[in-house]
N, C-alpha and C positions, 0 to 999 in steps of 0.2 A: 285121175286128176281131181275129180269131185271129192273123193275120199281125202286126198291131200289137202284141199281147201277146207273141208270140214275139220280135219285134224288140227290144221293151223288155226282156225277160228276157236277151237276148243282150247288150245294152248294159250292163245291170246287172252280169252275170257279167264282162264285160270290165273294167268299172270296179273291181269287187271284186278281180280278179286284179291289177290295177295298183296298188291300195291295199295288197295283201299284199306285193308286191315293194317297195313304198315303206317297209315297216316295218323294213328292214335298217338297223341303227344301227351306227356306228363308235365304238369305245372305244379310248382311249389307255392303254397299260400305265402303272399308277401305280407307280413305282420303289420307293417306301418300304414298300409292301405286297406286293411281288412278289419271290419268291426261287426258285431251284431248288437244293435241297440233295440231296447224294449220300451214300449209305451203303454202305460195303463192309466185309465181315468182315476183321479183322486176325488171321489164323491161328486163328480160332475163339476167341480170347481176349477181344477187344474189337471195337468197331466204329469205323472211322475215318469221320468226317463232315466235310463242307465245304459251302460254298455259293459261288455267284457273285453278287458285289455289284453289278456294272454290267450293266444290261439295258435293252432298249427293244423296243417292239412295239406291235401293234395287234390288236383283236379286232373282228370283224364278227359281229353276231348278229341274226337275225330270229326273235323268239320265237314269232310266229304260225306261221311255216313250219317252225320247229324246225330251222333250218339255221345255219351259221356258218363262220367261219374265224379261225384264230389264227395269228399270225406273230410269233414272239418270238426275239430274239437275245441271247445272253449273252457278255460279254467274258471270254475265258479268263484274261487277266492280272488279273482282279479276283477270282480264286479266294481263299477265306478259310477256313482251317481253324482259325485261332487260333494257329498255329504257323508263323512266317515261314519257317524253313528248308524245312518240308514244303511250304508254298505254292510256293516256288521250285522244289522238285523236281517238283511236279505240273506247273508250267509248262514245265519242260525238255523237251528232245527225247526223254527217256526215256518221258514219259507223254503229256501233251497237245500238246507241241511248239507253244506259244503264239506263237513268233516266225514259224513257217510258217502255222499255223492259228489266228488270233487270236480266232475266234468259234465258238460252238456255236449251233445254230439248230433250232427246231421250227416246222414249218408243218403245222397240222392243219386238214382241211377236211371231215371226216366227224364230225358231231356226232350222237350217239345219245341219244335221249330215251326214257323210259318215262313215258308221260303227259306232264306238265309238267316232270318231273324230268330234268336232264342226267345221264346215267350215264357217258359216255365221250367222248373226242375222239381220233380216229385221224389220223395223218398221217406225215410223215417227220421223223426226227431226224437231223441232220447233226453229226458230231463228226470232227475231223481230216480234213475233206474227204469223208468217206464218209457217204452217206445210207442209212438203214435204216428200214423201217416201224416205227411205235411207236404203242401205244394207251395213253393216259393214262386211268385209271379215276377218276371224280369221287367223292371221299368226301363232299364237300358242295359245293353251288353255290347262289348266290342273287343276286338283284339288289335294290338298296335305294336309297332317296333319301338321299344323304349330307347330314347336317345341317350339316357344315362346308363342303363344296364346293357345296351347293345344286344338285347335278346327280346323275343316276343313276350308280350304280357297280355293276358286276357282278363277281363273283369267286368263287373256289372253291379247294378243296384236291384236288390230283390226284396220282396216283402210277403208277409203272410200274417194271418191272424189266428191265434190258437185259443182254445178253451184250457186255461191253466189247471183247472180242476182235474182234467184227464191225466195230468202228470202228477197229481198229488200236491199241487201247489195251491192250497185253498185258504190260506190265511186271509182273513179280512172279509171273506164272502158273507160271513155271519153279521158283519157290521154294514153290509151294503156295497162293499167294493165289487167291481165287476169281475166276471170270469174271464172275459176276453182280454187278450194282450196282443198288441200289434208288435211284430218283429220286423225290423228293417235291417237288412244285411248288405253291407257293401263289401265286395271281395275283389282282390286282384291277385293273380297268380303268375309266377314267372316260369316260362318254359325251361325245362331242364335238359 
């Protein structure tokens, strides 16, 4: 009888472990609610801002295991500051060199939770072909049932600050422009 109970408990534990793995869901990035915005001080007088309008990616999330993965790519030639000549300069070989490096990419696979609250995602950010570790702090994150899409949507607002020279983006440093760039990423992704 004792062996039967032990065997039954082992089978239940195996089934529970399988069920936990089966909770990983895949979400497709929803492009109208997803943007990466950058901010850099302009000689301490103002802040230059811009965003990337074309993007695609996926998010995998297992809420029970508190694990996940995000893989998102931004098209450099979609940079939008609201000033066309500035956009062209940012795309040029002086700065992002969009002809040679057409995309920037973030792949994050370390999700950190405090209780049920997602607090950060760590991974690799690649700009101009150079990958560097990056941690995006979650300012907010939630999943909800979209009344329009009739599916679950998860999303949040994240931020990090990078040293752009680590990616070979060092235009203007010699003139006194700062190395640090703040990135604010808003993302929403739809369960598939």
